[in-house]
Each structure stands twice: as C-alpha cells, then as structure tokens.
C-alpha positions as CSV (number, residue, x, y, z in Angstrom):
1,M,75.4,-60.6,46.8
2,G,71.7,-60.8,44.8
3,E,70.5,-58.8,48.1
4,A,67.8,-56.4,46.8
5,C,69.2,-52.5,47.3
6,L,67.0,-48.9,47.1
7,A,69.3,-46.5,44.9
8,R,69.6,-43.8,45.5
9,P,68.7,-41.4,43.6
10,R,72.0,-39.5,41.6
11,T,73.2,-36.2,43.2
12,P,75.2,-33.7,41.3
13,Y,78.7,-32.4,42.9
14,V,81.1,-30.1,42.0
15,Q,84.8,-29.5,43.0
16,D,84.9,-26.2,44.2
17,L,88.0,-24.5,44.3
18,Y,89.8,-26.1,47.1
19,G,88.9,-29.5,46.0
20,L,86.3,-30.1,48.7
21,T,83.6,-31.7,47.0
22,V,79.8,-29.8,47.3
23,L,75.9,-30.2,46.5
24,E,75.4,-28.2,43.5
25,R,72.4,-25.9,44.7
26,A,71.6,-25.3,40.5
27,E,68.0,-24.2,40.9
28,P,68.3,-21.4,43.5
29,A,70.8,-20.2,41.6
30,K,68.3,-20.7,37.6
31,S,65.6,-18.9,39.8
32,K,68.1,-15.7,40.6
33,S,69.1,-15.1,37.9
34,V,65.5,-14.6,35.5
35,L,64.2,-12.6,38.8
36,R,67.2,-10.5,37.7
37,E,66.1,-10.5,34.5
38,V,62.5,-9.7,35.0
39,I,64.4,-6.9,37.1
40,E,66.3,-5.6,34.7
41,V,63.7,-5.4,32.0
42,V,61.1,-3.7,33.8
43,V,63.4,-0.5,34.8
44,L,64.8,-1.1,31.1
45,A,60.9,-0.6,30.8
46,L,60.2,2.6,32.8
47,V,63.7,4.4,31.5
48,I,62.6,4.1,28.4
49,Y,59.2,5.1,28.8
50,L,60.4,8.9,31.4
51,A,62.4,9.0,27.8
52,V,60.5,9.0,25.7
53,T,57.1,10.7,28.0
54,S,60.0,13.3,28.3
55,M,60.5,14.4,24.8
56,M,57.0,13.8,22.9
57,Q,53.2,13.7,23.5
58,T,50.0,13.2,21.6
59,V,48.2,15.9,21.2
60,R,44.0,15.8,20.2
61,V,42.4,18.1,18.1
62,S,39.3,19.5,20.2
63,G,37.8,22.6,17.5
64,L,37.9,23.4,14.5
65,S,40.5,26.2,14.6
66,M,44.0,24.7,12.7
67,Y,40.8,23.3,9.8
68,P,41.4,22.2,6.9
69,T,45.3,21.7,8.2
70,L,44.0,19.7,11.2
71,K,40.8,18.5,11.7
72,D,38.0,18.0,15.3
73,Q,39.6,14.6,16.9
74,D,42.7,14.4,14.7
75,Y,45.3,12.4,17.2
76,L,48.7,14.3,16.7
77,I,52.9,13.1,18.3
78,A,53.8,16.8,19.3
79,T,57.7,17.1,20.3
80,K,58.8,19.0,23.7
81,F,62.7,19.0,23.3
82,D,62.8,20.9,19.5
83,Y,61.8,24.6,20.9
84,K,65.5,23.3,23.8
85,L,67.3,23.4,21.1
86,H,66.3,26.2,18.1
87,H,63.7,28.2,18.8
88,P,60.1,28.2,17.3
89,H,59.4,28.9,13.5
90,R,57.1,30.2,11.3
91,G,55.3,28.5,9.8
92,D,55.6,25.8,13.2
93,I,52.3,24.1,14.3
94,V,52.3,24.8,18.2
95,T,50.8,23.9,21.0
96,L,50.1,26.2,24.0
97,K,49.3,27.7,27.7
98,P,47.3,31.1,26.3
99,P,48.1,33.9,28.0
100,C,44.8,34.0,30.6
101,S,46.0,37.6,32.8
102,T,43.8,39.8,34.8
103,D,42.6,42.3,31.7
104,S,42.9,39.2,29.6
105,P,39.9,39.0,27.0
106,L,39.5,35.3,27.3
107,D,37.1,33.5,29.7
108,S,38.4,31.4,32.4
109,Q,37.4,28.1,30.5
110,V,39.2,28.9,28.0
111,C,42.2,30.2,29.8
112,S,42.1,26.3,31.5
113,E,42.4,24.5,27.9
114,D,45.4,24.4,25.4
115,F,46.0,25.6,22.3
116,I,46.9,24.7,19.1
117,K,47.9,27.6,17.4
118,R,50.5,28.1,14.1
119,V,53.8,30.5,14.5
120,V,53.0,33.3,11.0
121,A,55.6,35.4,12.8
122,V,58.3,35.1,14.8
123,P,60.3,38.3,17.2
124,G,62.3,40.9,15.3
125,D,60.0,39.9,12.0
126,R,57.4,43.8,11.2
127,L,53.8,41.5,10.6
128,A,50.4,43.4,8.4
129,I,47.6,41.9,8.4
130,V,46.0,43.6,5.8
131,N,42.5,42.6,4.5
132,G,43.3,38.8,4.7
133,H,47.0,39.0,3.5
134,I,50.2,38.8,5.5
135,F,53.2,40.8,5.5
136,V,56.4,39.6,7.1
137,N,58.9,42.9,7.0
138,G,57.5,44.1,3.2
139,Q,56.8,40.3,2.1
140,Q,53.3,38.6,1.3
141,V,52.6,35.5,2.9
142,S,51.5,32.3,1.2
143,E,49.5,29.7,2.4
144,P,48.1,26.7,1.3
145,Y,46.7,25.5,3.6
146,L,43.8,27.5,4.0
147,R,40.5,27.5,3.4
148,S,39.3,28.0,-0.2
149,D,35.4,27.6,0.4
150,Q,35.3,30.9,2.1
151,T,36.6,34.2,2.7
152,W,39.0,35.7,6.0
153,T,36.8,38.0,7.3
154,V,37.0,38.0,10.9
155,N,40.1,40.4,12.0
156,A,41.7,40.5,9.0
157,S,43.6,43.2,9.9
158,W,45.9,43.7,12.2
159,P,46.6,45.8,14.3
160,A,44.1,47.3,14.4
161,Q,45.5,50.9,14.0
162,N,47.2,51.4,10.6
163,P,47.9,47.9,9.7
164,A,49.6,48.7,6.5
165,Q,52.7,49.9,8.6
166,G,52.5,46.8,10.4
167,Q,54.4,46.2,14.0
168,V,57.4,45.2,15.1
169,L,57.2,42.1,17.5
170,G,59.5,42.2,20.1
171,A,62.9,39.8,21.8
172,D,60.5,37.2,22.4
173,Q,57.0,37.9,21.1
174,Y,55.8,35.0,18.2
175,F,52.0,35.9,15.9
176,V,50.1,32.7,15.8
177,M,47.0,32.2,14.5
178,G,44.7,29.5,13.5
179,D,45.0,28.3,10.0
180,N,40.7,28.6,10.3
181,R,40.8,32.0,10.4
182,N,37.2,33.4,10.8
183,F,36.2,30.7,13.3
184,S,40.1,31.3,15.6
185,T,40.6,32.7,18.8
186,D,44.7,34.0,18.8
187,S,46.9,37.4,18.4
188,R,44.6,39.4,17.1
189,V,42.2,38.8,19.7
190,F,44.9,38.7,22.5
191,G,48.4,39.4,20.9
192,P,51.6,37.5,20.3
193,V,52.9,35.5,23.1
194,S,56.2,34.6,24.5
195,G,58.3,32.0,23.5
196,E,57.9,30.6,26.9
197,A,54.2,30.1,27.0
198,I,54.5,27.3,24.3
199,Q,55.1,23.9,25.0
200,T,55.2,21.7,22.0
201,H,55.6,21.7,18.3
202,A,53.4,19.4,16.3
203,W,54.0,17.7,13.3
204,I,52.6,14.6,12.7
205,R,49.7,13.1,12.8
206,L,48.6,9.5,13.6
207,W,44.7,9.4,13.4
208,P,42.4,9.1,11.4
209,P,43.8,6.5,9.6
210,G,45.1,7.1,5.8
211,T,46.3,10.5,7.0
212,I,49.6,8.7,9.3
213,G,53.0,11.2,8.0
214,A,53.4,14.6,8.5
215,V,51.5,18.0,9.0
216,G,51.6,20.2,6.3
217,P,52.3,22.4,4.1
218,G,54.0,25.7,5.4
219,P,53.8,29.4,4.2
220,S,55.9,30.7,2.1
221,L,57.4,34.7,2.0
222,T,56.5,35.6,-2.0
223,G,59.3,38.7,-3.9
C-alpha cells in the first residue's frame, strides 16, 4: 500500500461475435475510409467530366463571317448530342468540317479549320437566292439577324444558272451560310454539305459578359 506505480494508458477494447476481447484498430479503418471516399469523389468527377465533354464543347469564334449575330472572339457552348436525336433545322447555327475534296475551291489552310455557319435550307427544300433574297419552297425567308448597314451584293444569287427556279436539295444536303453575307465562304462557294459534316449545334453564348444566353433570333418564312 502506498507504493507508487506507473499507470498504463487505457487501450480501447471491443467484443467480437465470439466473446473474445481484441484490440480496436480505429485509426487504420478511418484512414481507409477517407481514402475510399477520395477515390470515389475522383472517379465520380472523372465520369461527370467525360459525360459533359461527350455532350458539349466550348467554341471560340474566329473571324466575322457570322457578324452581327456572332462577333470575333465570342465564346459559345455547342452541344454534340442534338443531331443524334434529330436532324439539323433551318436557322440552326452549327459547326462543321468544310468539304475539302481534291476539286474543292478551298485552300489547305481553310480546310484545316472548322466553320461556324447558319443552316438556311435542309434536305428536300427548294432553295432560290435572288438578288439577296432567299426563298425556300416558294416562300421568302425573313432574316432579322442580317446586317442593316450594308446591302448583300456578293454571291447574292444561287444557283448561278436560273436562280429564280432554284434547286431542290438532296436527301442529305444542307445549305449553310454566314450571316455576314458579303464576307462569308459558305455553300454559295463550296455547295451544300452533308449531315455527317455538321458536328455541333452552337446556341448558347458564354462570352463576353453581358451577352450570356441563347443566340438568336432565327429566320422565319413569310407568305
């Protein structure tokens, strides 16, 4: 009695199913739990990233062929899945690979870039462009997005021979043009494009500030 002794630190114990007393190893289990949570978060983030990038992409506009609707250095969101669900519509702003065959009028530098244009006519449409006015299936197209400060004079009629009669687009032909008609290389130069050439639907503007939102308005047919 009265003898001093060293007190041993209390060691946590737990009872297992068989009534045996075993040491509780809480720290390693906690470490494994944290590591597992970190791995789950990383995997989930990767899955979300891959899902998002497979459905959409950002597009930087270079040039003024779509002015005034789109300006140089605008940033857009373009969705990839739209045209897996339906065909491109008239008025859609799309990104596409230019048709660069051996007899293409486009040079190699242009062919290495993606284009951004507006779909003007779709398969089965009879398209006529007469003196800067577009007619689809006999109805004139109203285009409120065109420049008001200049008259459309460059390649203002299509087809070159007998534009008033027009031309019916084939089963997989889309006629695309830039909104800045006097400064755009488009289907008036290289002809209609195939649905396979059209990559994405660009319809949301991200930049510059103050312009964020849907890109519009679109065309309409008049009587």
